[in-house]
N, C-alpha and C positions, 0 to 999 in steps of 0.2 A: 834634716835630711842631710843627706849626703850628699857633696861638693861632683857634679860630673867633672872633668876635663876631658880634653882634644890631646890627643899625641901626634904630629903629624911631624914621619919621622924615617927617610928610606933605608939608616941602617935597623936590620936587624936586631941584634946583638944591643945598641944605644936604644933603641925603644922600648925592646924589653926590663933594661934597666933601670927605665923612668918609667914603665908600667908597675914596676912590682915596688919598687919605692914610694910610689904614689898609694895603689891599693895597701900596702901596710901601713900607711901616715891615716886613713879610712878614707878615702879620695872613691869613688865609681871614676875609671878608664876604658877609653874609647882608642881605640890608636892604630892610625893608618900610616900607609906606605908613600900617601901622595897625596897634596891635599885638593884634587879632582873626589878621592874619596870624602875625605871631608867632604864637601860642598852635598855631596847627597844623605851625610847624615846628618850633615843640618839642618835637612827637611825635616826630620822622624825626631833630632833630641836638637833642646840648647844647651852648653854645655855653660859653666861659670868658669871656663876659661883655657884659654889654648894654648900649647905649648908648639911654635911652631920654626922647622927647620925650616937654614935660606935657599940651601942646595938639595933640591926637588927634581925628580923627574914629570914630564908634563907642564908642572908649571911650577914655577921657582918662587919661594917664599914669600918676596917682597911683590912680585904681581896675585899672591892670594892674599897678603893682609891688605893692599890695595880693595881688594877687592871684601875682603871683611871690613875695614872697615869707612867703603862709600854706599854699603846699605845696612838702611837706619834699624831692620831686621838681625842684625849682627854690629852694631858701633858700636853697641856698648859693652861685649866682649873682651875682656882684661886678654891680651897677646904676649906672653911671652917667646923671645926670639931666644933660635939655639942656633949657633952658625958655626962653624969652623973658623969664619971672617972675623977679621980682628982689628981691619984696621979704620978708623974716625969717620972716615967718611962711610965705611959701611953700616956704620951704629948709625950716623947721624941721619942717614937714607931711611934707617929701619924708625927711627925713632920720630922723625916729620913726617912719617905714614901713617903713625899711631901707637906704635907700638910701646907697650911697659914696658919695657926691659928686655935687657939684650945680656945672654947667657953664654961668653965664650967655650967653645971648646977645645980643653975636655974640664971639667967642670966636676967638683965635687958634690956628691947629693947630697948629702946633709945641706949645705949651700943653695941647691936647689928647690927644694923643699922648704928653706925656709921665702927665698926668693917667692916660691909660690902663693904660700901665705901669709906674706904680704903684698900680694898683688890682690889679692882678695880684700885683705883689711880695706884696700885702698876705695874699693865701694862703695865704702861705710863711711870713709876717712873727709872725701876730695865735696867742696863747698857745694852745698842746695842745689839739687839736680832741676829744679822748677822755677826757682823765684829768677824774676830776670833784675839783673843787675844796670842800674844809672848814673850817670853822675858828667857832669857840666857836659850834656848835648851827645855824650858816648852811654850805647846800650846794650846789652848781652846778652842774649836768649837764652838759654840755654835747651828747652825744649828743641823751636825751631832751630835751636842750631847757626843763631844770626848775630851777627854786630853790625852795629849801626852809628854814625858817628855825622850828628847832622840831619838825624832822618835817613843820607846816603849810605849803602851795605860796602861793608870793607871785608874785604876777601882773606881771611884766615887759613892759613894751616892745622890740621890739629893741635899737634901739642901749644901754637901758640896760640889757640884759642880755649888751650884748659890754663895753659899762664894766665891770661887776661883773667878765665874765670878765675883764679886762686886768687889774684890781686886783689881783683875786684872787690871781689868775698871776702874780702879782709881789707877793706881801705883805711887808711890809714893807723893802718900796723904795722911795723917793716915786719917785714916777712925773714928767715936765717937765707944765704945760699941752701944749706941742706934740709930745711924744709922744704923749698919748691922744687929742689933735686929727687926730691924724698915723692913728694908728690905728686909733682909730674911724669917724669923717668921712672920713678919702684925704689924699692927699697934695695940700697948698696949699688945706684952708678955707680960705675967705674970707670964712666970716661972721662973726657974733658970734661973738666968742668967751666971750661970759657964756650962751650956749649950752651947754656944758656944766656950767657953775655949774648952772644951771638941770634938768640932769639931774644932778646932786650932790644937787641938794635933795632930786626928787622921790626917788631913791634912798635919801636917807635917812630919809626918811618912809614908805617900801613898809617897808625891813628895821627899823628902831628903832635903839635905843640902844647894844644890847649890847653885849664885851669894860665887861664892869664898871661900864655908861653913860660908859663916854669915847668910843661911837661906834668903829660899822666901820672908817669912813672920817675920815683926819687931814687939814684943811687945815693944807699947808704955806706959809705964806703965801710970797708973793716968785715958788716957785718951780709946788707943781702939787698931788699928794696922797696919800695914800700909806692901805693897806689895811694895818686893824692885824689882825697876827697871835693 
């Protein structure tokens, strides 16, 4: 069965280039000028992936992304942001809201197709989406999207949740920085790698020291991070 991709892009020329490229690679494609049209189409069809421009009329891309990721019906759909904005702040904001990748214009069609395929593969590469992870009073329920520490809820952003899920599902194993970035942020993430460090620091603040004050998450210098059992 062909994968269905939604394109939300107000520039007709760019929209048509992407549509043709996706169609030539065997995807079914639906294209929209704005996010309002896309949300109307979501009622009838569930795409496998959404390519979302940030600078849109009626509703900007970040607002559309926030609505998608806060709705349980659509939160599982991978979203790749397409935008001319290139500052780190804009990238982090989009990624924190749940975008799977961030592609800055102008981009090459071959690179875009590679990132689309990688984002679709990620759905099968992520940790078990239903198994509850638990260790030393910390628990993560991927179905309910809940994290609790000693029975008390811990509020995490979507990326913090995905990062913790990946680490807990691989407890005791050192994950390299590239492995984490590819799994949580998507293929070929070109933003500053300190974005990962920022999320680790934030996670540590929220879940505390744990594991007899040695920390739930250990930094393995020059390699990456490990979740302690």
